[in-house]
C-alpha beads as a LAMMPS data file, in Angstrom:
LAMMPS data file: protein, C-alpha beads

119 atoms
118 bonds

1 atom types
1 bond types

-500.0 500.0 xlo xhi
-500.0 500.0 ylo yhi
-500.0 500.0 zlo zhi

Masses

1 110.0

Atoms # bond

1 1 1 41.555 -463.476 314.450
2 1 1 38.055 -464.557 315.400
3 1 1 37.473 -467.838 317.594
4 1 1 34.495 -470.062 317.241
5 1 1 33.228 -472.557 319.736
6 1 1 30.825 -475.761 319.141
7 1 1 27.933 -475.549 321.559
8 1 1 27.377 -479.291 321.301
9 1 1 30.929 -480.568 322.011
10 1 1 32.635 -477.412 323.256
11 1 1 35.349 -477.524 320.977
12 1 1 37.103 -474.317 320.195
13 1 1 38.385 -473.340 316.592
14 1 1 40.137 -470.226 315.223
15 1 1 39.699 -468.584 311.839
16 1 1 43.177 -469.574 310.857
17 1 1 41.339 -472.979 309.708
18 1 1 39.994 -472.255 306.209
19 1 1 37.188 -474.905 306.424
20 1 1 35.815 -473.359 309.808
21 1 1 36.256 -469.727 308.055
22 1 1 34.023 -470.752 305.301
23 1 1 31.786 -473.604 306.463
24 1 1 31.361 -472.646 310.160
25 1 1 30.935 -476.294 310.896
26 1 1 32.508 -478.421 313.603
27 1 1 34.857 -481.006 312.415
28 1 1 33.654 -483.511 315.069
29 1 1 29.982 -483.364 315.227
30 1 1 29.032 -481.335 312.134
31 1 1 26.981 -478.788 314.207
32 1 1 27.232 -475.095 313.504
33 1 1 30.037 -473.337 315.422
34 1 1 29.316 -469.763 316.936
35 1 1 31.815 -466.893 317.270
36 1 1 33.108 -466.065 320.684
37 1 1 32.578 -462.380 321.310
38 1 1 33.863 -462.108 325.019
39 1 1 36.396 -459.341 325.739
40 1 1 37.900 -461.445 328.359
41 1 1 39.573 -464.836 327.854
42 1 1 37.507 -467.686 328.644
43 1 1 39.012 -471.351 328.289
44 1 1 36.478 -473.867 327.705
45 1 1 36.728 -477.125 329.739
46 1 1 34.727 -479.661 331.403
47 1 1 33.811 -477.332 334.350
48 1 1 32.537 -474.573 331.771
49 1 1 29.699 -475.073 329.346
50 1 1 27.944 -472.750 326.625
51 1 1 24.362 -472.258 326.541
52 1 1 22.381 -470.234 324.027
53 1 1 18.978 -469.225 325.056
54 1 1 16.648 -466.209 325.071
55 1 1 18.933 -464.620 322.430
56 1 1 21.989 -464.703 324.701
57 1 1 25.057 -466.800 325.038
58 1 1 25.933 -467.858 328.639
59 1 1 28.807 -469.596 329.801
60 1 1 28.305 -471.488 332.787
61 1 1 30.986 -472.001 335.364
62 1 1 30.806 -474.827 337.888
63 1 1 34.005 -473.800 339.695
64 1 1 35.428 -470.229 339.678
65 1 1 37.554 -468.346 342.181
66 1 1 34.647 -465.894 342.536
67 1 1 31.433 -467.938 343.321
68 1 1 29.369 -465.013 343.755
69 1 1 26.300 -464.681 342.883
70 1 1 25.992 -468.371 343.125
71 1 1 27.702 -471.831 342.431
72 1 1 27.272 -472.660 339.694
73 1 1 26.691 -469.263 337.792
74 1 1 26.865 -467.750 334.181
75 1 1 28.719 -465.220 332.302
76 1 1 27.501 -463.335 329.132
77 1 1 29.472 -461.245 326.678
78 1 1 27.750 -458.129 328.139
79 1 1 29.800 -458.456 331.371
80 1 1 27.130 -459.720 333.322
81 1 1 26.639 -462.562 335.662
82 1 1 23.478 -464.845 336.194
83 1 1 22.450 -466.446 339.302
84 1 1 21.240 -469.727 338.079
85 1 1 19.014 -470.363 341.032
86 1 1 17.267 -467.043 341.149
87 1 1 17.472 -465.656 337.566
88 1 1 19.111 -462.231 338.691
89 1 1 21.623 -460.897 336.321
90 1 1 24.273 -458.696 337.930
91 1 1 26.790 -456.313 336.295
92 1 1 30.208 -457.856 336.881
93 1 1 31.747 -454.391 337.269
94 1 1 29.366 -452.830 339.753
95 1 1 27.882 -456.024 341.372
96 1 1 24.656 -454.279 341.080
97 1 1 21.412 -456.167 339.989
98 1 1 20.698 -455.078 336.451
99 1 1 17.697 -457.299 335.429
100 1 1 15.945 -460.524 336.000
101 1 1 15.693 -463.399 333.465
102 1 1 12.181 -464.551 332.641
103 1 1 11.304 -467.519 334.450
104 1 1 10.579 -469.667 331.260
105 1 1 14.102 -468.762 329.870
106 1 1 15.634 -469.622 333.285
107 1 1 14.020 -472.882 333.331
108 1 1 15.359 -473.857 329.929
109 1 1 19.040 -472.509 330.737
110 1 1 18.859 -474.769 333.912
111 1 1 17.565 -477.673 332.001
112 1 1 20.360 -477.345 329.675
113 1 1 23.167 -476.995 332.006
114 1 1 24.772 -480.379 333.189
115 1 1 26.436 -478.492 336.158
116 1 1 23.177 -476.960 337.606
117 1 1 21.480 -479.100 340.395
118 1 1 18.169 -478.198 342.014
119 1 1 18.271 -477.792 345.741

Bonds

1 1 1 2
2 1 2 3
3 1 3 4
4 1 4 5
5 1 5 6
6 1 6 7
7 1 7 8
8 1 8 9
9 1 9 10
10 1 10 11
11 1 11 12
12 1 12 13
13 1 13 14
14 1 14 15
15 1 15 16
16 1 16 17
17 1 17 18
18 1 18 19
19 1 19 20
20 1 20 21
21 1 21 22
22 1 22 23
23 1 23 24
24 1 24 25
25 1 25 26
26 1 26 27
27 1 27 28
28 1 28 29
29 1 29 30
30 1 30 31
31 1 31 32
32 1 32 33
33 1 33 34
34 1 34 35
35 1 35 36
36 1 36 37
37 1 37 38
38 1 38 39
39 1 39 40
40 1 40 41
41 1 41 42
42 1 42 43
43 1 43 44
44 1 44 45
45 1 45 46
46 1 46 47
47 1 47 48
48 1 48 49
49 1 49 50
50 1 50 51
51 1 51 52
52 1 52 53
53 1 53 54
54 1 54 55
55 1 55 56
56 1 56 57
57 1 57 58
58 1 58 59
59 1 59 60
60 1 60 61
61 1 61 62
62 1 62 63
63 1 63 64
64 1 64 65
65 1 65 66
66 1 66 67
67 1 67 68
68 1 68 69
69 1 69 70
70 1 70 71
71 1 71 72
72 1 72 73
73 1 73 74
74 1 74 75
75 1 75 76
76 1 76 77
77 1 77 78
78 1 78 79
79 1 79 80
80 1 80 81
81 1 81 82
82 1 82 83
83 1 83 84
84 1 84 85
85 1 85 86
86 1 86 87
87 1 87 88
88 1 88 89
89 1 89 90
90 1 90 91
91 1 91 92
92 1 92 93
93 1 93 94
94 1 94 95
95 1 95 96
96 1 96 97
97 1 97 98
98 1 98 99
99 1 99 100
100 1 100 101
101 1 101 102
102 1 102 103
103 1 103 104
104 1 104 105
105 1 105 106
106 1 106 107
107 1 107 108
108 1 108 109
109 1 109 110
110 1 110 111
111 1 111 112
112 1 112 113
113 1 113 114
114 1 114 115
115 1 115 116
116 1 116 117
117 1 117 118
118 1 118 119
């Protein structure tokens, strides 16, 4: 069963709803829903938000048991974590720096995130 999320209102839907299966439209706001492809379970709440930028989907965590590499930080479906302050992207498995987000894309992610606050 595929799960979908509305990036605007963060509501989660399952394909058992035929309307979501065929229309891919959120019941509340009418926005297009996107499939959740994360291999590990993520529950969406007021301390997490979804940001789609630079061809990737990032889930921003305001509070997390593991605050590495930053608080807040973001996860993607490739098992990577993004430091929202520096743009460094790390592997969750090895904790090694794998790449760096372009400054323009990082600025857009920071602007879209309600949890990010400049220091």
